[in-house]
C-alpha positions as CSV (number, residue, x, y, z in Angstrom):
1,M,117.3,45.0,55.4
2,N,116.5,47.0,52.3
3,Q,118.2,50.5,51.9
4,I,118.9,53.0,49.3
5,H,122.6,52.9,48.5
6,E,124.5,55.8,46.8
7,I,127.5,54.0,45.2
8,E,127.1,52.3,41.8
9,F,129.7,49.6,41.5
10,N,129.1,48.5,37.9
11,K,130.7,51.4,35.9
12,V,134.0,52.6,34.5
13,R,136.1,54.5,37.0
14,S,139.5,56.2,36.9
15,T,142.0,55.1,39.5
16,T,141.3,58.3,41.5
17,E,137.6,57.6,41.4
18,I,138.1,54.0,42.6
19,F,139.8,55.3,45.8
20,E,137.3,58.1,46.2
21,D,134.4,55.7,46.1
22,F,136.2,53.3,48.4
23,W,136.3,56.1,51.0
24,N,132.7,57.0,50.3
25,F,131.7,53.3,50.8
26,I,133.6,53.2,54.1
27,K,131.9,56.4,55.3
28,E,128.5,55.0,54.4
29,E,128.8,51.5,55.6
30,W,131.6,51.4,58.2
31,R,129.5,50.4,61.3
32,Q,127.9,47.3,59.9
33,Y,130.8,46.3,57.7
34,F,133.4,46.5,60.4
35,L,131.0,44.8,62.9
36,L,130.9,41.8,60.6
37,M,134.6,41.9,60.0
38,S,135.3,42.1,63.8
39,V,133.3,38.9,64.4
40,A,134.5,36.9,61.3
41,V,138.1,38.1,60.9
42,L,139.5,39.6,64.1
43,P,139.5,36.4,66.1
44,F,141.7,34.6,63.5
45,L,144.1,37.6,63.4
46,M,144.4,37.7,67.2
47,I,145.2,34.0,67.3
48,Q,147.7,34.4,64.6
49,A,149.4,37.3,66.4
50,Y,149.5,35.4,69.7
51,F,151.2,32.4,68.1
52,M,153.7,34.6,66.2
53,T,154.5,36.1,69.6
54,Q,154.9,32.6,71.1
55,M,157.2,31.6,68.2
56,A,159.4,34.6,68.8
57,A,159.6,33.8,72.5
58,D,160.3,30.1,72.0
59,G,163.2,30.7,69.7
60,F,165.2,28.0,67.9
61,L,168.0,27.3,70.4
62,D,167.4,23.5,70.8
63,A,165.2,20.7,69.3
64,V,162.4,21.2,71.9
65,E,162.2,24.9,71.3
66,M,162.4,24.5,67.6
67,E,159.5,22.1,67.6
68,K,157.4,24.5,69.7
69,S,158.3,27.3,67.3
70,M,157.4,25.3,64.2
71,N,154.1,24.3,65.8
72,S,153.4,28.0,66.5
73,L,154.3,28.9,63.0
74,L,152.0,26.3,61.5
75,V,149.1,27.5,63.6
76,A,149.8,31.2,62.8
77,A,149.9,30.3,59.0
78,L,146.6,28.5,59.2
79,M,145.0,31.5,61.1
80,A,146.4,33.9,58.5
81,F,144.8,31.9,55.7
82,L,141.5,31.7,57.5
83,A,141.6,35.4,58.2
84,K,142.3,36.2,54.6
85,F,139.4,33.9,53.4
86,A,137.0,35.5,56.0
87,A,138.0,39.0,55.0
88,I,137.5,38.5,51.3
89,F,134.3,36.5,51.8
90,V,132.7,39.1,54.2
91,T,133.7,42.0,51.9
92,S,132.5,40.2,48.7
93,S,129.2,39.2,50.4
94,Y,128.7,42.7,51.7
95,I,129.1,44.3,48.3
96,I,126.9,41.7,46.6
97,S,124.1,42.5,49.1
98,Y,124.8,46.2,48.8
99,R,124.4,46.0,45.0
100,N,121.0,44.3,45.6
101,G,119.9,47.2,47.7
102,K,120.4,45.4,51.1
103,T,122.7,45.7,54.1
104,L,124.3,42.4,54.9
105,D,123.6,41.0,58.4
106,F,124.7,37.8,60.2
107,D,121.9,35.7,58.8
108,G,122.7,36.9,55.3
109,L,126.3,36.1,55.8
110,K,125.5,32.6,57.0
111,S,123.3,32.1,53.9
112,M,126.1,33.3,51.6
113,L,128.6,31.0,53.4
114,S,126.4,28.0,52.9
115,T,125.9,28.8,49.2
116,H,129.4,30.0,48.2
117,G,131.7,29.2,51.1
118,L,133.4,26.1,49.8
119,R,134.1,27.5,46.3
120,A,135.4,30.7,47.8
121,L,137.6,28.8,50.3
122,G,139.1,26.8,47.4
123,A,139.7,30.0,45.4
124,T,141.4,31.6,48.3
125,A,143.7,28.6,48.6
126,V,144.6,28.8,44.9
127,M,145.2,32.5,45.3
128,M,147.5,32.1,48.2
129,V,149.4,29.2,46.7
130,L,149.9,31.0,43.3
131,L,151.0,34.2,45.1
132,S,153.5,32.3,47.3
133,L,154.9,30.4,44.3
134,G,155.1,33.6,42.3
135,F,157.1,35.5,44.9
136,I,159.3,32.6,45.6
137,C,160.1,32.2,41.8
138,F,162.2,35.4,41.4
139,F,159.5,37.7,42.8
140,I,158.4,39.1,39.4
141,P,155.8,36.4,38.7
142,G,154.1,37.2,42.0
143,V,153.9,40.9,41.1
144,I,152.4,40.1,37.7
145,L,149.8,37.8,39.4
146,L,148.8,40.3,42.0
147,P,146.1,42.2,40.1
148,P,144.2,39.2,38.7
149,L,144.5,37.2,41.9
150,S,143.2,40.2,43.9
151,M,139.9,39.9,42.0
152,L,139.7,36.1,41.7
153,V,137.6,35.1,44.8
154,Y,135.0,37.7,44.0
155,D,134.7,36.5,40.4
156,V,134.3,32.9,41.7
157,I,131.5,34.0,44.0
158,V,129.5,36.2,41.5
159,S,130.1,34.1,38.4
160,G,129.7,30.6,39.8
161,L,132.4,29.4,37.4
162,P,135.4,27.1,38.2
163,T,138.3,28.8,39.9
164,F,140.8,28.5,37.0
165,T,138.2,29.7,34.5
166,C,137.7,32.7,36.7
167,L,141.5,33.2,36.9
168,S,141.6,33.3,33.1
169,R,138.8,35.8,33.1
170,C,140.6,38.0,35.6
171,I,143.8,38.0,33.6
172,N,141.9,39.0,30.6
173,L,140.2,41.8,32.5
174,C,143.6,43.1,33.6
175,K,144.8,43.1,30.0
176,T,142.0,45.6,29.3
177,N,143.9,48.2,31.4
178,W,147.2,47.1,32.9
179,R,148.0,50.6,34.1
180,Q,144.9,50.8,36.2
181,S,145.2,47.2,37.4
182,F,148.8,47.6,38.7
183,G,148.2,51.1,39.8
184,V,145.3,50.2,42.2
185,V,146.9,47.1,43.5
186,L,150.4,48.7,44.1
187,I,148.9,51.7,45.8
188,C,146.9,49.5,48.1
189,Y,149.8,47.3,49.1
190,A,152.2,50.3,49.5
191,A,149.6,51.8,51.9
192,L,149.4,48.5,53.8
193,L,153.1,48.3,54.2
194,T,153.3,51.8,55.4
195,V,150.5,51.3,58.0
196,S,152.2,48.0,59.1
197,W,155.5,49.8,59.6
198,L,153.8,52.6,61.6
199,V,151.8,50.1,63.8
200,G,155.1,48.5,64.8
201,Y,156.1,51.7,66.5
202,V,153.0,52.0,68.7
203,P,154.2,51.9,72.3
204,V,151.9,49.4,74.0
205,G,152.4,46.3,76.1
206,E,152.7,42.8,74.7
207,T,149.0,41.9,75.2
208,A,147.8,45.2,73.9
209,S,150.1,45.0,70.9
210,I,148.4,41.7,69.8
211,F,145.0,43.5,69.8
212,V,146.4,46.7,68.1
213,A,148.2,44.8,65.4
214,S,145.2,42.5,64.8
215,F,142.8,45.4,64.7
216,F,144.8,47.3,62.1
217,S,145.3,44.1,60.1
218,M,141.5,43.7,60.0
219,V,140.9,47.3,58.9
220,S,143.6,46.9,56.2
221,E,141.7,43.9,54.7
222,S,139.1,46.5,53.5
223,V,141.5,46.9,50.5
224,V,139.3,44.2,48.9
225,I,136.8,47.0,48.3
226,P,139.0,48.9,45.8
227,F,139.9,45.6,44.1
228,I,136.1,45.0,43.5
229,L,135.6,48.5,42.3
230,M,138.5,47.9,39.9
231,Y,136.9,44.6,38.8
232,Y,133.7,46.3,37.7
233,S,135.7,49.2,36.1
234,L,137.8,46.8,34.1
235,A,134.7,44.7,33.2
236,N,132.9,47.7,31.8
237,Q,136.0,48.9,29.9
238,N,136.3,45.4,28.4
239,L,132.7,45.7,27.1
240,Q,133.6,49.0,25.4
241,L,136.5,47.5,23.4
């Protein structure tokens, strides 16, 4: 589906302009974008939330309950990983189509998945492992890695280069403007933490809370969009050096 799109991704932006164009993109594309996200991401998040609820209910009082809780934790962790992959992949694919003057549909998403899915899945795994190790190792390495890893999967998809080559590229992009890199990422994650905290106070029943938490988690995954806007801003700043 060919359309005229208003937002030019490939240009230098200030941090304020990144968030302004993020909002403009959502206003323009929210119906189709969140339709794809609902189909590709929401089921994983709901399964994750269900098993996290089961884990809390099972507890760790004896060996049987501990085994059930650990099984629930493993399933929840797998679902969280698949949800993260799906969210990044849908958003990246949507923006690639958008930049080509098209609106991504399910057939286009399937085509992107068959072409780029495995490399993007591997890049997502690398991203999650490095972030986990970074935060386990005295926290600071994880914070340092957040900006380049936030752009990694998108660069793997658009460049077609190996994952660790793309990681080096993303680190170099961040060096172009560390203030913007950390500013955008930290603002996004601060907003996510605030929303997660507020959702925890929504007075709904257990079943409804699974859906509400999953829905807001899905919406929050749209933070990939400002990360991609930042990617192009940094890339164009790098060209000007």
